[in-house]
N, C-alpha and C positions, 0 to 999 in steps of 0.2 A: 395663467399659472406660469411661474418662472422656472426655467431649468437651470439649476445651480451647478450641474455637472459634478455632483458630489462623488467622491471615490466610493467604490463598492466596499462594503464591510468585509473583513476577512471571512473566509469560509473554512469549514472543517469537514473533512471526510475521513473515514476509517477504512483502511485497505488491508486485506489478507492475501498474501501471495507466496505461501511457503514460510520459510524462516524469516522472522521480522528483522533480523540483522541485515538481510539483503535489501529489503525495501527501504529501511532506514538509510543505508549507505547510498542507495540510488537517488533518493529525494533530497537529502541534505545539501548537495551542491547546486541545486536549481534556483535560478532567480525567481523571486516571488514566494519561495517557501519561507514561512515565518517561524514554524516550529514543527519538529517531528518528535513524537513520543512513542516508544515501543510499549505494547500492552497486550491485553487479552480481552476478547470480546465475543459476544453472542453465544455464551455458554450458560450453564445453570448454577455453578458454584459461585458464591460471593467471595470476591477478592482472592482468587486462586494464586498459588505460587507457581513459579516456572516448573518446578518438579511435578506439581499436580497436573498442570496443563500437559506436560510431556507424556503423562500416562494415557491421554486420550479420554479420560473418564469425566472431565469437567464439561465437555462440549464446546469449550472455547477455541477460537482460532488465535494464532499468533498474529498480531496486527500492528500497523502503525496508525496513529492518529496524526493527521496532517492538517496543519493550519496554513492557509496560503492566501495571497493577495490576488483575487481574480482579475484585477486590472493589469497584473504582470504575468500571471500564470493562469490560464483559463482552466475550467473544469475539464473541458475536452482534452487539453494537453496533459493534465494530470492523469486522465484515463488512458490516453495514448501511451504515455510512459509506462503506466501500470501493465498494460497488455503487452508491451514490448519486453518487459523485464521478467515475466514468468509465463508458464504454460497454463492458460485458462481452460484447457481441455482435459486435464488429468484430475480425476476425482480424489480428493484427500491425499494429494501427492505432489511434490515438486522434486524431481530428481530422486535422490536417495532418501529424502525426507518423506516419511510415510505416516499418515494418521490424520484424523479429522482436524487436528490443530494446524495442519499445513494446507488446508483447503484454500481455494481461491474464493475470495469474497469481497464485496463492496458494501460497506455499511454506512448508510446515509444519516443526515442530521435534520432533514425537513422534507416535506412532501414534494416541494419543487425539485430538490436535488434527487430524490428518489425517482421522479418522473424523468429527469434529464439522464440519469444513469441508465435507466431501463431503455430509453430511446437510443442512447449511444451503443449499448450492447446489442440491441436489435439491429442497428445499422451494421455492426460488425457481422452479425449472422447473415443479414441480407447480402452483404458483399462476399460472403463465404471466404473470408481471409484465412480461416483455419481449416485444416483438413477434417478434424474431428469436431464434434459439437462443443460449444462453450458450456462449461458446467459451473461457472462463477455464480456463487450465491449472492443475491441482491436483496438486502433487507435493511430496515432501520437498525442503527446501532443499539445494542441492548447489553446490559450487565457488563459494561466496560470497567476495567481497572488497569492502572499503569503497571508495567513490568518493573522488576527490581532495578535499582540504579546501575548495577553492573551490565545490564543489557542495553542501556541507552548509549547510542553512538559507538557501538561495540567495534565496528570495523576500524574506525579511526584509532581506537586505543589498542587494537590487537591485529594489525594488518598481516602479521606473519604467522598467526595461529593457523593451524592446518585447514580448517573449514574456510576461514577468511581468504587464505591464499588460493585455495583450490576452487572454491565456489563463488565467493563474493567478488573477488578481484576481477575475474573475467566479465562478470555482469556489469561492474562499475566501468571497466574499460569499454565495453560495448556501449554503455550509456554515453560516455564521454565522446566517443566517435559519432554515434548516431544522433545525439542531441547536443552537440557542441554549442549551438546557438542559444541554448537554454541555460548554460552554466553561468554562475556568478563569476565575475572577474577574478576573485580570490580563490576559486575552486581549482 
């Protein structure tokens, strides 16, 4: 059998770590990221609106759907950035954002990815990197729908909006310092 060294196919993972604007801004500048889409996942309402999700009644989390090239950006690196950019130990909360829509979650797209994510999180638990227990929900992606167009790439379009300046900008600055080697040259 011949090894053709074919490139890996793009992978997709769905991440919830508080407000989707933060994760969107964190992942867009990384090499290997092919697409980021803000959306809603793992709730019960079909095609909910932002207003509905904000009530906490739909069961959805604010998420980003991330398509990436695993030859450039590994799943482990995607997860490392994820755990660096939010607090996975607070249930249904990130800072002042409170509610089930702001939960920490990793929603997978196949059985191999689910197993890899579970193993990665177990490794974090084994290393006791966090003082409190990790409460990140790990499950297959379900009932996903994209967010409205005004939520896509929000930070780029509204960098001086209060939430962006006070909450997102410091997280993006942290990412740029901590993961400078992962940034695209144009970022």
